[in-house]
N, C-alpha and C positions, 0 to 999 in steps of 0.2 A: 176210674183208673182201671186199666186192663191188667190181666193176670201177668202178662209178659213184663209190663212196666213194674209191677210189684216185685216179681222175681229179681229183676235187675237192681231195684232199690234195696232189696234184702241183701243181695250180693255185695253191693257197695258198703252197706252198713256192716256186714260181716268182715269185710276187708278192713274197715276202719277199726273195728273192735279187736281184730287179730293184731293189727299193726300197733295199736295202743298197748297191747300186752307184750309186744316185742317178739311175737311168734312168726315163724315162717309157715307156709302151707304144709310143708313136710312135718312140722312139729305136731300137727294134729293127728298124726299116725298113732301117737301114744294113747289117744282117746278113741281109737278105732275108726278114724276117718282116713281113707286113702287120700293122698295129695291130689290125685286125679279127680276124685269125686268132689273134694272140697273146692278145688279150682273151678269146677263146673258150678258149684253153688255161688261162688264169688262172681262169676261171669253171668249169672242169671240163667244158666242153661239147664239146671236141674231143679226139680220141684221138691223142696224139702218137706218131709212129713212133720207132723206136730212133735213126734218123738225126737226127731233130729233137731228141730228148733229148741226144744227143751234142753237137750244135751249141750247144744252150743251156748245157750244162756248160762248153764252151769260152768262151762269152760271159761267163758268170758266174764263171769261174775256179774251178769246183768239180769234184769227181769225180762219177761216176755214183752211187756209194754215198752221197755227201754230198747229192745231190738227193733220195734216198729216206730221209733221216734220220727221217722221220715213221713209218716202219714199225718197230714194236716188237712182238716176239712176246709179251711179258708184259702190255702194256697198250695201250690205244688213245689216241693223242695227240689231245687235244681241239682243236676249232676255235678256242676261246678262247685257248689257249696260242699257237697260230700267229698269231692276230691281235695278241697282245701283242708277239710277236717282230717283227711287221711295224711296229708303232708304235715300238718301240725302235729299229729300223733307221732309220726315218724321222727320229726325233729326233736320233740320232747323225749322220745324214747332214747335217742342217741346221747342226750344229756351233754351236748357240746355247749359249754358256757358262752363262748363267743357268739354262736348262732342264736342262742336263746336271748342274749343281751340285745343283739341286732333286731330280733323279732320284737322284743319288748319296746324298743325305741320306735320301730315302725308302727306298732299298734298304738302306742301313746300318741304318735303323730296323726294317725287317721281317726282315732276315736275321740 
């Protein structure tokens, strides 16, 4: 796996974690991250330091290994899978009972 691909996957994972917390990129200002820099992290354009990753883990209440869940030695996790996870996190964050019920019916049907 090349470095650019890792940065992109970290970015997708950060977006997923941020969305799950119900935060906007601008909300990370209160932890010292400019929305511009954080946006670059999510798009895989910036190379985060270990210190930055540790701070983000604290903000999102995950371990460093949780941040790197996308790394799998047997298979490559697709971008589509991560995008589905982001959408699910956004849906659950909205707490719309009707949408959640429809999702549950859909998941029951396909699983």
